[in-house]
N, C-alpha and C positions, 0 to 999 in steps of 0.2 A: 505493500500499499503504499502511496506516495505521501509525503508527511502533509503537504497543503489539502490531501482529500479526508484526511484523518480528523473526527469529530466524536468529543466525548460519548456525547449523547447518542450514536451509533452502537456503543458498545456496554454502556452502561447495565441494560437488561442481561444480554446474551454473555455477557463477562460475569457481572456480579449477581446477577437474580439469583441461578443456581447454586453459587457459594452460599449466599446468605440463606437458603433453603436449608442443602446439607448441613451448615454449622448449627442452623436452629433442631433440626436432626438429632446430630451428634450430641447436642449439649443437655437436649431433653432426656436423653439415657445413660448418659456417662454419670452422672450422680446416682442413677439407682440401680445398676450392674451390681455393684458389691450388696447391695439388699436384696436383690432378687436371689441372689446366691444362697444369702442365708436365710430367706423364706423357704428354698428347697433345700435346706439341711446341710450345706456344705459349711467349711471351718471356715475361722477365719482367715487362716493361709491358704485356702483352697479358693475361696473368694477372691483375695489379693491376687491370685496366679489369674483368676478370669476377668478380670479387670485389665491386666497386662496383654490379657491376648489382642485387645484393639491395636496396642502400638505392633506386637509380634506379628501380626496378621500385615498390616501397614510393611514392616521391615522385612518380611520375607517374599511380597508380592510385589516388590519395586521393580525389579528385573521383567517379570512377566506382564505388569504394568506398561511398561514401555513399552516392549512388542505389541502387546493388543493397542495401545495408543497410535503406535505408529502404521499398524497396518490398516485398523478400522477410521481412524481420524478423531478428532476429537469428539464430536458430537455422538457419535455412536459409543464412544466409549463412555461419555458420561454418562448415556440412556443406560447401558449394559452396568453400570456401576451403581445407580438407583435402584435399577431391579433387582441386581445382586444383594443389594444391601438390605432391601423390603423383604426379600425371602430369608434372610438371617434374623431379623427384626421378630418376622413371623415364627421362628424355630425358637426364640426367646419366650414368645407368648405360649408359646404350646409346651415348652421342657415343664417336662417334671422332675426333672434330677439337673445336676447341674453338667452333666456329660453335654448334654443337647444345647442348654446354655451357653456354654461354653464354644460351642460350634458356631452357634448363631453369632456371638460377640467375635469369632474370627474372623467371621465373613465380613461383620461391620470394616474390621480392620483391614481386610485387603480392599474392599470397596473405595475405603479412604484414596490408598495410594493410587488407584487410577485416578480417580475424580481430581485431585490436587495436579497430578503432572498432567493430565487434559487440559484444565485451567491453564497450567504454566506456558503449554505449548500454545494455546489458543492466544494468549496475549502478547507471546513473541511475535507470533506470525501478523498480528493487527496492528498493534502498538509502536509508533515510530521510537527509534532510541531514546532519543532526547527526553520521552515522556515515560521509561519504561520503568525506572525506579518507583514514579507515584503509580501506576497499573498496579505493581505489585503489592506496596504498601498498601492501596486502596481493598486489594485481593486479602491479605495478610486480617485488615481491618475488619470487613466484611463476615470472614468468617469468626472474627473475636466478637461481633456484635450479635450473630448465631448463637453462638456458644455462652454468651450470656443472656440472651435471651432464653433460650431452651429450657432451664430448669425452671424460670419462673410460670412457663407455660405448661410443662410438664405438672410441677405443683397445683396448678389450677385442676387441670382434668383429674388427678391422682386424689383429689378429694370427691370424686365421684366414681371416679373406675378404680382407685386402686394402682397399686403399680403397673398393671396393664396399660394402664392408660398412658404414660410416659412412652410405650413402646409404639402405642397406637398413635400418637402426636409424631414421633418420628417417622412413621410410616407414608403417613399425609403428607406431611413435609418431603420426603424423598421422591414420594408420587408425583408432588407439584414440581420439585425439582428434575426429575427424568421427562416430565411433559415438556417443560418450558426447554429443555435441552434439544428436546426434539423436534421443536419449532422452531428452531434457530438454525442458519445454515451455517456448515463446515467453513472452518475459515481458510480453507485449501481448495474450495472448489473451483473457485477463478485460476487458480493456479495451473501452468501447462501440465500435463499429464505425459509422465514419462512413459516411452513404450520399449518392448524388446524388440529383436532385429526384427522379428516377422508380424510387427505391427500393432500388438497385441498389447493391452494395458500392463504395464510392468507394477508388481507388486510395491505396497508402501512398507518397504522393511527398514528405512532409514540409514542403508545402504553400508553398514558394517555391523563386525560383530562384538560383543561387550568386551572381549579380551584383548583384542588389537586397538581398539576404543581407548580401553585405561592405559596399554600400554603408551600410545599413541598422546595420551593427555593426562600422565602421570604427574608431571611437575605439578598442575595446577590442583590436582587431586590430591597430593601430598601436602601443599602447602595451603593455598585458600580451603579445601576441602577438608583440612585439619580444623581451621578454624572456625568452619560454620557447624563441625561435628562438636566441639567446644561448648558452641552457642546451645546446641541442641541439648546438651548434658546438663548447662546452665538452667534454662527453660523449663526442662523436667523435672529436675532439683527442688528448685524453688516451690513446686506442687507438694514436696514432702517436706522442705526444710520450714516453710512457714508455718504450719500446723504443729509440728514437733515442739517446734520452739514457743510457740504460743501455750503448749500444753506445759510444757518445762517449766514456765515462768509464770504458771499459774491463770490463764484468761479462761475464761469460759467459752464452752461452742460457740455461743450466739456471739460474743467478743471476737472471737476467732473468725466466723464467716464474715461479721463485718468489716474486719481488713481484708480477709477475700474481693469482697466487694468493692472496697478501695483501691486496690491493686488493680482490679477488672477494670474498673471506673478511669483511670488514669493512662493505663493502657491503650484503652481504645480512644480517648483523647488526642493521641500525639500521632497516631499511624498516618495523617496525609501530611502535615509536614514534615516527617521524616522523609516521604519519598520525593517532595519538593526539594528539601535539602541537598537528597544524593545526586537528581538530575541537574542542580543548577551548580554544584559545589565539589560532585565526587562522591564516590562509594565509603571512602574515607573516612569522611565528616560524619557518617553516622555509625559506620563499624566501631569505631574507637571510643564513641560514647558510650555507647550500648554496651560493650564487652567491659570497658573501665566499670562503668556503675554497677552495671550485675556481680562481677568480682566485688567492687568496694562495697557493696551493699551485703553481700556473702560474708565477707571476712568482717562486718561489722556487725552483721544480728546475733554471736556469742556475746558481745558485750552490751546487751540490751538486758535490762532486768526488771524492766516494768514497761507497762502500757504503751506511755508518750512516747519512749525514744523507740520501741518495737515500731509504732504505726509508721514515723518517720523514715524509718530505715526501709520498711516493705513500700511506702510511698516511693522512694527512692528507686526501689526494686522494679515496682511498675512501670515507672518513667523509664528507667535502661530499658528494661522490654518493650516497653511500646514505640520508642526510639528505632527498634531495631526491627519494627515490622516490615516485613517483605525483605528484609537483607539476605538471606537465604534465595530464595528465589531467585531476586535481583542478581546477584552474585553468580549463579548456577544459570542464568539465561545469557550474561554475557559471556561467560567462558565458554559456553556451547557452541559446539561447530554449526556449521549449514549442513552438511552428511553426518547424519547420525544422530542429530541432535536430539530427540526423543530417549535412545539409551543415553547418550550422555546425561541427561536431566533425568533418567532412573539411576543411573551410577550416584548423580549427587544425592538425590533424596536416599539410598542407600546409606550414605556416607552420615548423612543429618540425623537419620533414624537411629542409625547405631548410636550415636550422641544421645540420644531420646532416652533411648532403652538403657544404655549404660550407665547414664547418671544417678537414677535414683539407686541402682544395684551398688555402686560404686559407694553414694553416702550410707547406705546399710552397713556396708561391709567396714566401712573406718569407724562409724557409732559403736558397730559392735565390738570391735577391735580396741578403741580406745574411749571415747566419748561422744557425743552429739555435736557440742562444741566444735572438737578436733574434726571431724564428718564436714560440718558447714563450713569452716573455715579453708579447709584443704580444698572444696569443692570449688570456693571462691577466688581460689589461685588460677584455677584452669581460664578465668575471666581475663587476669593479666596475662597469660599465655597467649591468650587468643588476641588479645590484643596487639602483643608484641608482633603475632604473627600478621596483621593486615597492616599494621604500621611497616613493616618489610617488604610485602607482598602486594600493595595495592598504590596506586600513583598517588601523590601528594600533591599535585597541583590539578587546576579546572582545565579540562579538555577543550580543544576548539570544539565549538558547535557544531554537531552532527559529524563529528569525525572522531573514529574510535581512539583510546588512550592506550598504547601498550603498557603490558606489563613491565617494570621495569627490572623485574628480578628473573623473567624468563625470556630467553633468548630468540623463542618463536612458539606460536599457538596464539588462541584469540581471547588472551586471557587481558583483561582490561576490568576497569571500573565504569565504563561506558560506551563498551565496545557493541557494534554491531558484529555479525557471523561476516566473513571474509569473501563469501562467496553462496551463490543458491540464488533463487528467484525471491528472496524475500531479507536480501541482505542490504549490506551499505549503499551498493549501485542505486537504487531507489530511494537513495534518500538525497535531496538538494545539495 
């Protein structure tokens, strides 16, 4: 798409409508999965494992999701993810034991990887490079809005229908997301169709295999990829660290819920400014404060012993996380090649999800071996490591308008903080 032909109003519904509906559905069920497991006579340990199956399903399915999206296109991938997740939620409703509930939750996690990968690919295709970070920040923001609103909607319906009400709300939201996705055009419909030697349409495979792709782009995956993995670990760990420390200093469950609400509220308020800063000043201007503030808030939490300091530090944590809205997707889009882009984004999500899955486990392990304060503090140090990685491997200056800025640390490859892919039908040659 030529930059002069782009208008935000044309992509608001196709890009962000399904995202907010999917977030609403996930937000409705995430708080009650453990309660459902306990209601089915699962132990607390088994209940926790079932909740973790959401992230595990997303982690395991990242590579298959990349192939599905590359072959079918974003529209059909979104529709398929919606239907598959609805089937998983129906299994949760029909479950009479923890096993079937776990299968349904795992299916929801698998759908999540397809959904987010398809949304990321769609925005890369349709949004000009100079607006890319804003597009991904708003994508992260709409997801946060859905996740924030979902529990409130579920609470209202569960008043009449019990725990099943949350799952039915999620099914309705995901059905709406699927229908909306089906009604919008695929971003690549108008692109020239590649053909084989005998004139038949060539399959949309992305043009490469995962191993060779990872080998060619190992520098960015081992540098910036490590940075986004640490961001994932910090973000996941805060959902464990905050309630555990709140309980440690004697806060009531109600006060802990209010603190969580404060973090979520601040998180949602700053997603658009974050994208604007990245587009106008460079990715480092957001990557650095995001990781530094998250790291600083983590190492400061063990120094609090009462409500007010804890709330202030939690607010800093919410701001640090919110200012980084879209940073992982933006850096992945910048680094992705035109050939094999969807597979590369699958690798990128896999790296990020490894951090998301391992962060709480590492926190639990350090807490068991030493103390809760030590665990939270050591996790916080990873924020400073991530900041050092971004300082070293992201450009410091503002790129020229419409031009990709090369990674100052990499001799080759499409890594940059505002780069477009170097070739392909949707790359820099279409920018003015």
